[in-house]
MARBA-3410 file (N, C-alpha, C, O; in Angstrom, 1 decimal):
229
42.1,34.2,43.9,41.5,32.9,43.9,42.7,31.8,43.7,43.9,32.2,43.5 ~ 42.5,31.1,43.7,43.6,29.8,43.1,43.1,29.3,41.8,42.0,29.3,41.5 ~ 44.2,28.8,41.1,44.0,28.1,39.9,43.1,27.4,40.1,42.2,27.4,39.3 ~ 43.1,26.4,41.3,42.4,25.5,41.4,41.3,25.2,41.8,40.6,24.2,41.7 ~ 41.1,26.4,42.2,39.6,26.4,42.7,38.4,27.4,41.8,37.2,27.4,41.8
39.2,27.9,41.2,38.8,28.2,39.4,38.4,26.9,39.0,37.2,26.5,39.1 ~ 39.3,26.1,38.6,39.1,24.8,38.1,37.9,23.9,38.4,36.9,23.5,37.8 ~ 38.3,23.8,39.8,37.1,23.1,40.3,36.0,23.6,40.3,35.0,22.8,40.3 ~ 35.6,25.2,40.3,34.2,25.6,40.0,33.5,25.3,38.3,32.5,24.8,37.9 ~ 34.9,25.9,37.6,34.6,25.2,36.4,34.2,24.0,36.2,33.6,23.8,35.1
34.5,23.0,36.8,34.0,21.6,36.6,32.6,21.3,37.2,31.6,20.9,36.6 ~ 32.7,21.7,38.4,31.6,21.7,38.9,30.2,22.6,38.4,29.0,22.4,38.8 ~ 30.7,23.5,37.4,30.0,23.8,36.4,29.3,23.5,35.2,28.2,23.9,34.9 ~ 30.0,22.9,34.7,30.3,21.5,33.8,29.3,20.8,33.8,28.4,20.6,32.9 ~ 29.6,20.1,35.4,28.6,18.8,35.7,27.1,19.0,35.3,26.3,18.4,34.6
27.0,20.5,36.3,25.5,20.8,36.5,25.2,21.3,34.8,24.1,20.9,34.4 ~ 25.7,21.9,34.1,25.3,21.9,32.7,24.8,20.3,32.4,23.7,19.8,32.6 ~ 26.1,19.6,31.7,25.6,18.5,31.4,24.8,17.8,31.9,24.4,16.9,31.2 ~ 24.4,17.8,33.1,23.3,17.2,34.0,22.1,17.6,33.3,21.3,16.9,32.7 ~ 22.1,18.8,33.6,21.0,19.8,33.1,20.6,19.1,31.6,19.6,18.4,31.5
21.3,19.5,30.8,21.3,19.0,29.3,20.5,17.4,28.7,19.8,17.3,27.7 ~ 21.1,16.2,30.1,20.6,15.2,29.7,19.7,14.6,30.2,19.4,13.4,30.0 ~ 19.1,15.5,31.2,17.9,15.8,31.9,16.6,15.8,30.7,15.7,15.1,30.4 ~ 17.2,17.3,30.2,16.1,17.5,29.4,16.0,16.6,27.9,14.9,16.4,27.3 ~ 17.4,16.1,27.6,17.4,15.1,26.4,16.6,13.6,26.7,16.4,12.7,25.9
16.3,13.5,28.0,15.9,12.3,28.4,14.2,12.6,28.6,13.5,11.6,28.7 ~ 13.6,13.9,28.7,12.5,14.8,28.5,11.7,14.1,27.5,10.7,13.5,27.6 ~ 13.0,14.6,26.2,12.7,14.4,25.1,12.4,13.4,24.4,11.6,13.3,23.5 ~ 13.4,12.3,24.9,13.4,11.0,24.7,12.0,10.6,24.6,11.4,10.1,23.7 ~ 11.5,10.9,26.1,9.9,10.4,26.8,9.0,10.5,25.7,8.6,9.5,25.0
8.7,12.0,25.5,8.0,12.5,24.7,8.0,12.2,23.1,7.0,12.5,22.5 ~ 9.2,11.7,22.6,9.8,11.0,21.5,8.7,9.7,21.5,7.7,9.6,20.9 ~ 9.4,8.6,22.3,8.7,7.6,22.5,7.2,7.2,22.8,6.8,6.1,22.7 ~ 6.3,8.4,23.4,5.1,8.8,23.6,4.3,8.3,22.5,3.3,7.6,22.8 ~ 4.5,8.7,21.1,3.7,8.7,19.8,3.6,6.7,19.7,4.6,5.9,19.6
2.2,6.4,19.7,2.6,5.1,19.5,1.5,4.6,18.3,1.2,3.5,17.8 ~ 1.2,5.8,17.9,-0.1,5.7,16.7,0.9,6.3,15.1,1.8,7.1,15.0 ~ 0.2,5.5,14.2,0.1,6.6,12.5,-0.3,5.8,11.8,-0.4,4.6,11.8 ~ -0.4,6.9,10.8,-1.6,7.3,9.8,-0.9,7.0,8.1,-0.3,8.0,7.7 ~ -0.8,6.3,7.6,0.1,6.2,6.3,-0.5,5.9,5.3,-1.4,5.0,5.4
-0.4,6.6,3.7,-0.8,6.7,2.5,0.2,5.6,1.7,1.5,5.7,1.8 ~ -0.3,4.6,0.9,0.6,4.3,-0.6,0.7,4.9,-1.6,-0.3,4.9,-2.4 ~ 1.9,5.7,-1.9,1.6,6.7,-3.4,2.0,5.1,-4.0,1.0,4.7,-4.7 ~ 3.0,4.2,-4.0,3.0,3.2,-5.1,1.8,2.2,-5.3,1.8,1.3,-6.1 ~ 0.7,2.4,-4.3,-0.6,1.5,-5.1,-1.6,2.2,-5.9,-2.7,1.7,-6.4
-1.1,3.6,-6.0,-1.9,4.7,-7.5,-1.3,3.7,-8.9,-2.2,3.4,-9.7 ~ -0.3,3.3,-9.2,0.1,2.5,-10.1,-1.0,1.1,-10.1,-1.1,0.4,-11.1 ~ -1.9,1.1,-8.7,-2.6,-0.3,-9.7,-4.8,0.4,-9.5,-5.9,-0.2,-9.2 ~ -4.4,2.0,-9.7,-5.4,2.8,-9.4,-6.2,2.5,-8.2,-7.4,2.4,-8.2 ~ -5.2,2.3,-6.6,-5.8,2.2,-5.7,-5.3,3.4,-4.6,-4.2,3.8,-4.5
-6.6,3.8,-3.9,-6.1,4.5,-2.8,-5.7,3.6,-1.6,-6.7,3.1,-1.1 ~ -4.4,3.3,-0.9,-4.6,2.7,0.0,-4.1,3.5,1.7,-3.2,4.3,1.9 ~ -4.8,3.0,2.4,-4.5,4.0,4.1,-4.4,3.3,5.2,-5.3,2.6,5.5 ~ -3.3,3.2,5.9,-2.7,2.3,6.5,-2.9,2.9,8.1,-2.4,4.0,8.2 ~ -3.4,2.5,9.2,-3.2,2.6,10.8,-2.2,1.7,11.5,-2.3,0.4,11.4
-1.2,2.3,12.0,-0.5,1.7,12.7,-0.3,1.5,14.1,0.3,2.5,14.5 ~ -0.7,0.6,15.2,-0.6,1.1,16.6,0.5,0.1,17.2,0.6,-1.1,17.0 ~ 1.4,0.9,17.9,2.7,0.1,18.8,2.0,-0.7,19.9,1.1,0.0,20.5 ~ 2.0,-1.9,20.5,1.8,-2.4,21.3,2.1,-2.5,22.7,1.6,-2.1,23.8 ~ 3.5,-3.5,22.3,4.8,-3.2,23.2,5.4,-4.3,23.0,5.0,-5.2,22.3
6.5,-4.3,23.6,7.8,-5.5,23.4,8.2,-4.8,22.2,9.3,-5.3,22.2 ~ 8.1,-4.0,21.0,8.7,-4.0,20.2,7.9,-5.0,19.2,8.3,-6.0,18.6 ~ 6.8,-4.5,19.3,5.6,-5.2,18.5,5.0,-3.9,18.2,5.3,-2.8,18.8 ~ 4.0,-4.0,17.0,3.0,-3.7,16.5,2.1,-4.2,15.7,2.5,-5.2,15.0 ~ 0.9,-3.8,15.4,-0.1,-4.1,14.7,-0.3,-3.1,13.6,0.1,-2.0,13.8
-1.0,-3.5,12.2,-1.0,-2.5,11.0,-2.1,-3.2,10.1,-2.1,-4.3,9.5 ~ -3.1,-2.1,10.2,-4.7,-2.4,9.5,-4.4,-1.4,8.3,-4.1,-0.2,8.4 ~ -4.6,-2.1,7.3,-4.8,-1.5,5.3,-5.9,-1.6,5.0,-6.3,-2.7,4.8 ~ -6.8,-0.5,4.6,-8.0,-0.5,3.8,-7.6,0.2,2.3,-6.7,1.1,2.1 ~ -8.4,-0.2,1.3,-8.0,0.3,0.1,-9.2,0.2,-1.1,-9.8,-0.8,-1.4
-9.5,1.3,-1.7,-10.5,1.2,-2.5,-10.3,1.6,-4.2,-10.2,2.8,-4.4 ~ -10.2,0.8,-5.1,-9.8,1.0,-6.3,-10.8,1.3,-7.1,-11.9,0.8,-7.1 ~ -10.5,2.3,-8.0,-11.6,2.3,-9.1,-10.8,3.1,-10.7,-10.0,4.0,-10.5 ~ -11.2,2.6,-11.9,-10.3,3.1,-12.9,-11.4,2.8,-13.8,-12.3,2.0,-13.6 ~ -11.3,3.6,-15.0,-12.4,3.6,-16.0,-11.4,4.2,-16.9,-10.4,4.9,-16.5
-11.7,3.6,-18.5,-11.2,4.1,-19.8,-12.0,3.7,-20.9,-13.0,2.9,-20.9 ~ -11.4,4.5,-22.2,-12.2,3.8,-23.4,-11.6,2.4,-23.6,-10.5,1.8,-23.5 ~ -13.2,2.1,-24.1,-13.2,0.5,-24.6,-12.2,0.5,-25.8,-11.5,-0.5,-25.9 ~ -12.3,1.6,-27.0,-11.9,1.2,-27.6,-11.5,2.6,-28.3,-11.9,3.7,-27.8 ~ -10.8,2.8,-29.4,-9.5,4.1,-29.4,-11.2,4.6,-30.4,-12.1,3.8,-30.7
-11.2,6.2,-30.6,-11.4,6.9,-31.3,-11.9,6.6,-32.8,-11.0,6.4,-33.7 ~ -13.3,6.6,-33.0,-13.8,6.4,-34.6,-13.8,4.8,-34.7,-14.2,4.3,-35.8 ~ -13.5,3.9,-33.5,-13.9,2.4,-33.6,-15.0,2.2,-33.9,-15.9,2.8,-33.2 ~ -15.3,1.3,-35.0,-16.8,1.4,-35.7,-16.8,0.2,-36.3,-15.8,-0.2,-36.9 ~ -18.1,-0.9,-36.2,-18.6,-2.3,-37.0,-19.4,-2.3,-38.0,-19.9,-1.1,-38.0
-19.8,-2.8,-38.9,-21.1,-2.9,-39.7,-22.4,-3.8,-38.7,-22.2,-4.8,-38.1 ~ -23.3,-3.3,-38.9,-24.2,-4.5,-38.1,-24.4,-4.5,-39.0,-24.1,-3.6,-39.8 ~ -25.2,-6.0,-39.5,-26.2,-6.2,-40.7,-27.3,-6.3,-40.3,-28.2,-6.0,-41.0 ~ -27.4,-6.9,-39.0,-29.2,-6.6,-39.0,-29.9,-5.0,-39.0,-31.1,-5.1,-38.7 ~ -29.5,-3.9,-39.2,-29.9,-2.5,-39.3,-29.2,-2.3,-40.2,-29.3,-1.1,-40.5
-28.1,-2.9,-41.2,-27.3,-2.2,-42.3,-26.9,-0.8,-41.7,-26.9,0.1,-42.4 ~ -26.7,-0.7,-40.7,-25.8,0.7,-40.8,-24.3,0.3,-39.7,-24.0,-0.7,-39.0 ~ -23.3,1.8,-40.0,-22.3,1.7,-39.4,-22.8,1.8,-37.7,-23.8,2.4,-37.4 ~ -22.0,1.3,-36.7,-22.0,1.2,-35.5,-20.8,2.0,-34.7,-19.9,1.3,-34.4 ~ -20.6,3.6,-34.3,-19.6,3.9,-33.9,-19.5,3.6,-32.2,-20.5,3.8,-31.4
-18.3,3.3,-31.8,-18.2,2.9,-30.6,-17.0,3.5,-29.7,-16.2,2.8,-29.1 ~ -16.8,5.0,-29.7,-16.3,6.1,-29.3,-16.6,6.4,-28.0,-15.8,7.0,-27.3 ~ -17.9,5.9,-27.5,-18.0,6.5,-26.1,-18.4,4.8,-25.2,-19.1,4.9,-24.2 ~ -18.0,3.8,-25.4,-18.1,2.6,-24.8,-16.7,2.6,-23.4,-15.6,3.1,-23.4 ~ -17.5,2.0,-22.6,-16.0,2.4,-21.4,-15.9,1.3,-20.8,-16.8,0.5,-20.6
-14.4,1.1,-20.6,-14.5,-0.2,-19.4,-14.5,0.2,-18.0,-14.0,1.3,-17.8 ~ -15.0,-0.6,-16.7,-14.8,0.2,-15.7,-14.3,-0.9,-14.8,-14.3,-2.1,-15.3 ~ -13.8,-0.5,-13.4,-13.3,-1.7,-12.5,-13.8,-0.9,-11.5,-14.4,0.2,-11.6 ~ -13.6,-1.6,-10.2,-14.1,-1.2,-9.1,-13.8,-2.4,-8.2,-13.9,-3.6,-8.7 ~ -13.4,-2.0,-6.6,-13.0,-2.7,-5.5,-12.7,-2.5,-4.4,-13.1,-1.5,-3.7
-11.5,-3.6,-3.8,-11.0,-3.2,-2.6,-10.5,-4.2,-1.8,-11.1,-5.3,-1.9 ~ -9.4,-4.0,-0.8,-8.8,-4.7,-0.3,-8.6,-4.4,1.3,-8.8,-3.2,1.7 ~ -8.3,-5.2,2.0,-7.9,-5.2,3.8,-6.9,-6.1,3.8,-7.0,-7.2,3.3 ~ -5.4,-5.6,4.6,-4.6,-5.8,4.9,-4.6,-5.9,6.4,-5.0,-5.0,7.2 ~ -4.2,-7.0,6.7,-3.5,-7.2,8.3,-2.2,-7.6,8.6,-1.9,-8.6,8.0
-1.2,-7.0,9.6,0.1,-7.3,9.9,0.5,-7.2,11.1,0.1,-6.2,11.8 ~ 1.3,-8.1,11.7,2.1,-7.7,12.6,3.4,-7.2,12.6,3.8,-7.3,11.5 ~ 4.4,-6.4,13.6,5.6,-5.9,13.1,6.3,-6.4,14.3,5.8,-6.4,15.4 ~ 7.9,-7.0,14.1,8.4,-6.8,15.2,9.8,-6.1,14.9,10.6,-6.5,14.0 ~ 10.0,-5.1,15.7,11.0,-3.9,15.0,12.3,-4.5,15.8,12.2,-4.6,17.1
13.4,-4.9,15.1,14.5,-4.9,16.0,15.8,-3.6,15.0,15.8,-3.0,14.0 ~ 16.5,-3.7,16.1,17.6,-2.4,15.7,16.9,-1.2,15.2,16.9,-0.8,14.0 ~ 16.0,-0.7,16.4,15.8,0.4,16.4,16.5,1.1,16.9,17.4,0.8,17.6 ~ 16.3,2.9,16.3,16.2,3.9,16.9,15.5,4.8,18.2,14.9,4.1,19.1 ~ 15.5,5.9,18.1,14.5,6.5,18.8,13.4,6.2,19.1,13.0,5.7,20.2
12.6,6.7,18.0,11.0,6.0,18.2,11.1,5.1,18.5,12.1,4.5,18.6 ~ 9.5,4.3,19.2,9.1,2.9,19.3,9.0,2.5,18.2,9.6,1.5,17.9 ~ 8.4,3.2,17.0,7.9,2.8,15.4,8.7,3.3,14.6,8.3,3.8,13.5 ~ 10.2,3.4,15.0,11.1,3.1,14.1,12.3,2.0,13.6,13.0,1.7,14.6 ~ 12.6,1.5,12.5,13.9,0.8,12.7,13.5,-0.2,11.8,12.4,-0.3,11.2
14.5,-1.3,11.9,14.1,-2.6,10.9,13.2,-3.5,11.7,13.3,-3.8,12.9 ~ 12.3,-3.9,10.7,11.4,-4.7,11.7,10.9,-6.1,10.2,11.1,-5.9,9.0 ~ 10.5,-7.0,10.8,9.6,-8.3,9.9,8.6,-8.8,10.9,8.8,-8.8,12.1 ~ 7.7,-9.1,10.4,6.3,-9.8,10.3,5.5,-10.4,9.6,5.8,-10.0,8.5 ~ 4.3,-11.4,9.7,3.7,-11.7,8.9,2.5,-10.5,9.0,2.3,-9.6,9.8
2.0,-11.0,7.9,1.2,-10.1,6.9,-0.2,-11.0,6.0,0.1,-11.8,5.1 ~ -1.6,-10.8,6.3,-2.6,-11.6,5.5,-3.3,-10.1,4.5,-3.1,-8.9,4.7 ~ -4.1,-10.7,3.4,-4.6,-9.8,2.7,-6.1,-10.5,2.1,-6.1,-11.7,1.7 ~ -7.2,-9.7,1.9,-7.9,-10.3,1.2,-8.8,-9.2,0.1,-9.5,-8.3,0.5 ~ -8.4,-9.4,-1.4,-8.9,-8.4,-2.1,-10.1,-9.0,-3.5,-10.1,-10.0,-4.3
-10.7,-8.0,-3.3,-12.2,-8.4,-4.7,-12.0,-6.8,-5.0,-11.8,-5.7,-4.4 ~ -12.1,-7.5,-6.9,-12.2,-6.7,-7.8,-13.2,-6.8,-8.7,-13.5,-7.9,-9.2 ~ -13.9,-5.7,-9.1,-15.3,-6.1,-10.0,-14.8,-5.4,-11.7,-14.2,-4.3,-12.0 ~ -15.4,-6.3,-12.6,-14.8,-5.8,-13.9,-16.1,-5.5,-14.9,-17.1,-6.0,-14.5 ~ -16.3,-4.8,-16.1,-16.9,-4.5,-16.6,-16.4,-4.2,-18.3,-16.8,-3.2,-18.8
-15.6,-5.2,-19.0,-15.0,-5.1,-20.0,-15.9,-5.5,-21.4,-16.3,-6.6,-21.6 ~ -16.1,-4.2,-22.2,-16.5,-4.4,-23.8,-15.5,-5.4,-24.7,-14.4,-4.8,-25.0 ~ -15.6,-6.5,-25.2,-15.1,-6.5,-26.4,-15.9,-7.0,-27.8,-17.1,-7.4,-28.0 ~ -14.6,-6.8,-28.8,-15.8,-7.6,-30.1,-15.5,-8.9,-30.3,-14.5,-9.4,-30.6 ~ -17.1,-9.6,-30.1,-17.2,-10.7,-30.4,-16.2,-11.5,-31.4,-16.2,-11.1,-32.5
-15.4,-12.4,-31.3,-14.9,-13.5,-31.9,-15.7,-14.8,-32.5,-15.2,-15.5,-33.4 ~ -16.6,-15.1,-32.1,-17.6,-16.2,-32.5,-18.6,-15.2,-33.4,-19.0,-14.0,-33.1 ~ -18.9,-15.9,-34.4,-20.4,-15.5,-34.7,-20.4,-14.3,-35.4,-19.6,-14.2,-36.3 ~ -21.4,-13.2,-35.1,-21.3,-12.0,-35.7,-20.4,-11.1,-35.0,-20.3,-11.2,-33.8 ~ -19.4,-10.2,-35.8,-19.0,-9.2,-35.6,-19.5,-8.1,-34.9,-20.0,-7.1,-35.5
-19.4,-8.2,-33.3,-20.4,-6.9,-32.6,-19.7,-7.0,-31.0,-19.1,-7.9,-30.4 ~ -20.1,-5.8,-30.5,-19.8,-5.7,-29.0,-20.5,-6.4,-28.2,-21.8,-6.4,-28.3 ~ -19.3,-7.3,-27.0,-19.9,-8.2,-26.0,-19.4,-7.2,-25.1,-18.5,-6.4,-25.2 ~ -20.3,-7.5,-23.7,-19.9,-6.6,-22.6,-19.6,-8.1,-21.7,-20.1,-9.1,-22.1 ~ -18.8,-8.2,-20.6,-18.4,-9.3,-19.6,-18.2,-8.7,-18.4,-17.2,-8.1,-18.2
-19.0,-8.8,-17.4,-19.0,-8.7,-16.3,-18.5,-10.1,-15.4,-18.8,-11.3,-15.7 ~ -17.8,-9.6,-14.3,-16.8,-10.7,-13.7,-16.4,-9.7,-12.6,-16.5,-8.5,-12.7 ~ -15.8,-10.3,-11.6,-14.8,-10.3,-10.5,-13.8,-11.2,-10.3,-13.9,-12.4,-10.8 ~ -12.5,-10.7,-9.6,-10.9,-11.3,-9.1,-11.4,-11.2,-7.7,-11.7,-10.2,-7.0 ~ -11.3,-12.8,-7.3,-11.1,-12.4,-5.5,-10.2,-13.0,-4.9,-10.4,-14.2,-4.9
-9.3,-12.8,-4.3,-8.0,-13.0,-3.6,-7.4,-13.6,-2.2,-7.7,-13.0,-1.2 ~ -6.8,-14.4,-2.2,-6.3,-14.4,-0.5,-4.8,-14.6,-0.9,-4.2,-15.1,-1.8 ~ -4.5,-13.7,0.5,-2.7,-13.9,0.5,-2.3,-13.8,1.6,-2.9,-13.1,2.4 ~ -1.4,-14.3,1.9,-0.5,-14.4,3.1,1.2,-14.7,3.2,1.6,-15.6,2.5 ~ 2.2,-14.0,4.1,3.4,-14.4,3.8,4.4,-13.3,4.7,3.9,-12.9,5.7
5.3,-13.0,4.3,6.2,-12.1,5.1,6.1,-11.0,5.0,5.4,-10.8,4.1 ~ 6.4,-10.1,5.5,7.5,-8.7,5.5,8.5,-8.2,5.8,8.6,-8.4,7.0 ~ 9.4,-7.7,5.4,10.9,-7.0,6.0,11.0,-5.7,5.5,10.6,-5.3,4.4 ~ 11.4,-5.1,6.4,11.1,-3.1,6.3,11.9,-2.5,6.9,12.5,-3.0,7.8 ~ 12.0,-1.0,6.4,12.2,-0.1,7.6,11.8,0.9,7.6,12.1,1.8,6.8
11.1,1.0,8.6,10.5,2.3,8.8,11.6,3.6,10.0,12.4,3.4,10.9 ~ 10.9,4.8,9.3,11.8,6.2,10.0,11.1,7.4,10.0,10.4,8.0,9.1 ~ 11.3,7.7,11.5,10.3,8.4,12.2,11.3,9.7,12.3,12.3,9.9,13.0 ~ 10.3,10.8,11.3,11.3,12.3,11.2,10.7,12.9,12.1,9.5,12.9,12.3 ~ 12.1,14.2,13.0,11.1,15.3,13.5,10.0,14.8,14.7,9.5,15.7,15.2
9.7,13.6,15.1,8.6,13.4,15.7,7.6,13.7,15.3,6.9,14.1,16.3 ~ 7.0,13.8,14.4,5.7,13.9,13.2,5.7,12.8,11.7,4.8,12.0,11.3 ~ 6.7,13.1,11.1,6.7,11.7,9.7,7.2,10.8,9.6,8.4,10.9,10.0 ~ 6.8,9.7,8.9,7.0,8.6,9.4,7.2,8.1,7.7,6.3,8.4,6.9 ~ 8.3,7.6,7.1,8.7,6.7,6.1,8.9,5.4,6.2,9.9,5.1,6.7
8.0,4.3,5.6,7.9,2.9,5.6,8.3,2.5,4.2,7.6,2.8,3.2 ~ 9.4,1.8,4.1,10.0,1.1,2.7,9.8,-0.6,3.3,10.2,-0.9,4.5 ~ 9.2,-1.5,2.3,9.1,-3.1,2.8,9.1,-3.4,1.6,8.9,-2.6,0.6 ~ 9.4,-4.9,1.5,9.8,-5.8,0.7,9.3,-7.2,1.6,9.4,-7.3,2.8 ~ 8.8,-8.2,0.8,8.8,-9.8,0.9,7.8,-10.3,0.2,7.5,-9.5,-0.7
7.3,-11.1,0.3,6.3,-12.2,-0.3,5.2,-13.1,0.4,5.0,-12.9,1.6 ~ 4.3,-14.2,-0.4,3.6,-15.3,0.1,2.9,-15.5,-0.7,3.0,-14.9,-1.8 ~ 2.1,-16.2,-0.4,1.0,-17.3,-1.4,0.2,-16.5,-1.8,-0.1,-15.6,-1.0 ~ -0.4,-16.6,-3.1,-1.7,-15.9,-3.0,-2.7,-17.1,-3.9,-2.3,-18.0,-4.6 ~ -3.9,-16.9,-3.6,-4.6,-17.7,-4.1,-5.8,-16.6,-4.6,-6.2,-15.7,-4.0
-6.0,-17.1,-6.0,-7.1,-16.3,-6.7,-8.7,-17.1,-7.4,-8.7,-18.3,-7.3 ~ -9.7,-16.6,-7.9,-10.7,-17.2,-7.9,-11.0,-16.4,-9.3,-11.0,-15.2,-9.2 ~ -11.2,-16.9,-10.8,-11.5,-15.6,-11.5,-13.0,-16.3,-12.3,-13.2,-17.3,-12.9 ~ -13.8,-15.2,-12.0,-15.5,-15.7,-12.9,-15.5,-15.1,-14.3,-16.5,-15.0,-15.0 ~ -14.8,-14.9,-14.5,-14.7,-14.6,-15.9,-15.3,-15.5,-17.1,-14.4,-16.3,-17.0
-15.8,-15.8,-17.9,-16.5,-17.0,-18.8,-15.2,-17.1,-19.8,-14.2,-16.4,-19.8 ~ -15.6,-18.2,-20.4,-14.8,-18.9,-21.4,-14.7,-18.4,-22.4,-13.6,-18.6,-23.0 ~ -15.6,-17.6,-23.0,-15.6,-16.5,-24.4,-14.8,-14.8,-23.9,-14.5,-13.8,-24.6 ~ -14.6,-15.3,-22.6,-13.9,-13.8,-22.8,-12.0,-13.8,-23.1,-11.2,-14.6,-22.6 ~ -11.7,-13.1,-23.6,-10.4,-13.3,-24.2,-9.5,-12.3,-23.6,-9.7,-11.1,-23.6
-8.4,-13.0,-22.9,-8.1,-13.0,-21.4,-6.6,-11.9,-22.3,-5.9,-11.1,-21.7 ~ -6.5,-12.3,-23.7,-5.3,-11.6,-24.5,-5.5,-9.6,-24.3,-4.7,-8.7,-24.1 ~ -6.8,-9.9,-24.4,-7.0,-8.3,-24.6,-8.1,-7.5,-23.6,-9.3,-7.1,-23.6 ~ -7.1,-7.5,-22.9,-7.3,-7.3,-21.2,-7.7,-5.5,-21.1,-6.9,-4.6,-21.3 ~ -9.1,-5.4,-20.8,-9.2,-3.8,-20.4,-8.4,-3.1,-19.5,-8.2,-1.9,-19.7
-7.8,-3.9,-18.5,-6.8,-3.0,-17.7,-5.9,-4.3,-17.3,-6.0,-5.3,-16.6 ~ -5.0,-3.7,-18.1,-3.7,-5.1,-17.7,-3.1,-5.4,-16.2,-3.2,-6.4,-15.5 ~ -2.4,-4.2,-15.8,-2.1,-4.4,-14.5,-3.5,-5.0,-13.4,-3.3,-6.0,-12.7 ~ -4.5,-4.5,-13.5,-5.2,-5.0,-12.4,-6.3,-6.4,-13.0,-7.2,-7.0,-12.4 ~ -5.8,-6.6,-14.0,-6.8,-7.9,-14.3,-5.2,-9.4,-14.4,-5.0,-10.6,-14.2
-4.7,-8.8,-14.7,-3.2,-9.6,-14.3,-2.6,-10.2,-12.8,-1.7,-10.9,-12.6 ~ -3.9,-9.6,-11.8,-3.5,-10.2,-10.6,-4.5,-11.6,-10.1,-4.6,-11.9,-8.9 ~ -5.2,-12.2,-11.3,-5.9,-13.5,-10.9,-5.1,-14.5,-11.1,-5.5,-15.5,-11.7 ~ -3.6,-14.5,-10.7,-2.8,-16.1,-10.7,-3.0,-16.5,-9.2,-3.5,-15.6,-8.5 ~ -2.7,-17.6,-8.8,-2.4,-18.4,-7.9,-1.2,-19.0,-7.7,-0.7,-19.7,-8.6
-0.5,-18.6,-6.4,1.1,-19.2,-6.4,2.0,-17.9,-5.9,1.6,-16.7,-5.6 ~ 2.8,-18.4,-5.9,3.9,-17.2,-5.1,4.0,-15.8,-5.4,4.4,-15.5,-6.5 ~ 3.7,-14.9,-4.8,4.0,-13.5,-5.2,4.7,-12.4,-4.5,4.2,-12.1,-3.4 ~ 5.7,-11.8,-5.0,6.7,-10.7,-4.4,5.6,-9.4,-3.9,4.5,-9.4,-4.5 ~ 5.9,-8.6,-3.0,5.4,-7.2,-2.4,6.8,-6.5,-2.3,8.0,-6.9,-2.3
6.2,-5.3,-2.2,7.2,-3.7,-2.2,6.8,-3.1,-1.8,5.7,-3.6,-1.4 ~ 6.8,-2.2,-1.5,6.3,-0.7,-1.6,6.4,0.2,-1.0,7.3,-0.1,-0.2 ~ 6.1,1.5,-0.8,6.3,2.9,0.3,5.4,3.0,0.8,4.4,2.8,0.1 ~ 5.3,3.5,2.1,4.4,4.3,2.9,4.8,5.5,3.4,5.9,5.7,3.9 ~ 3.8,6.5,3.3,4.4,7.9,4.0,3.1,8.5,4.7,2.0,8.3,4.2
3.4,9.3,5.9,2.4,9.6,6.4,2.3,10.3,7.9,2.8,11.5,7.8 ~ 1.9,10.0,9.1,2.2,10.8,10.0,2.0,9.9,11.6,1.2,9.0,11.6 ~ 2.7,10.2,12.6,2.4,9.7,14.0,1.9,10.8,14.7,2.0,12.0,14.4 ~ 1.1,10.1,16.0,0.4,10.9,16.7,0.5,10.1,18.0,0.0,10.5,19.0
END
């Protein structure tokens, strides 16, 4: 057999193998792009005693929507161990080592995402889009009275807030199974606080949670991890 014949057969075989591999790759691409849903949770929300779970759905034309729900719950001692005060009415010393401060609430967050500079998955790449959030937290805080007799006073109030703005982020789908979402942004926040005037805001029971009662420009940022399906 001539060298030219061997060369032609080798070239033809290479083209066939290349075409076969390209077909498999294209099929893998279609499978890879077929997953248009994801569930994610936010480890960074734990700093605010909140468990947040997100569901994202790819719609079309590089557009997806995401819905997030969160539950907040926290409890801590209102006073240090062996804290006490003298009750003049009963002429006794009262110890407050079992008094608890409690907080509970939740949030709903909705956003749209427009993907650009995408990678293989329809749900990965750089993105930007608007978001809106509603949050309501209730507090039961015990403080020592600063007026009149020195005695513990329990305050029950709530912080309700509305928020809207824009987020920018990067989402990466690994192995067509796991997803990581990093985002930053910000917007405008409006809060309503029902705490009475006698409540001492400088002696907060939950510093991070109660500090959310401001109105104005608010920054956002965080991390979500989960899976696609």
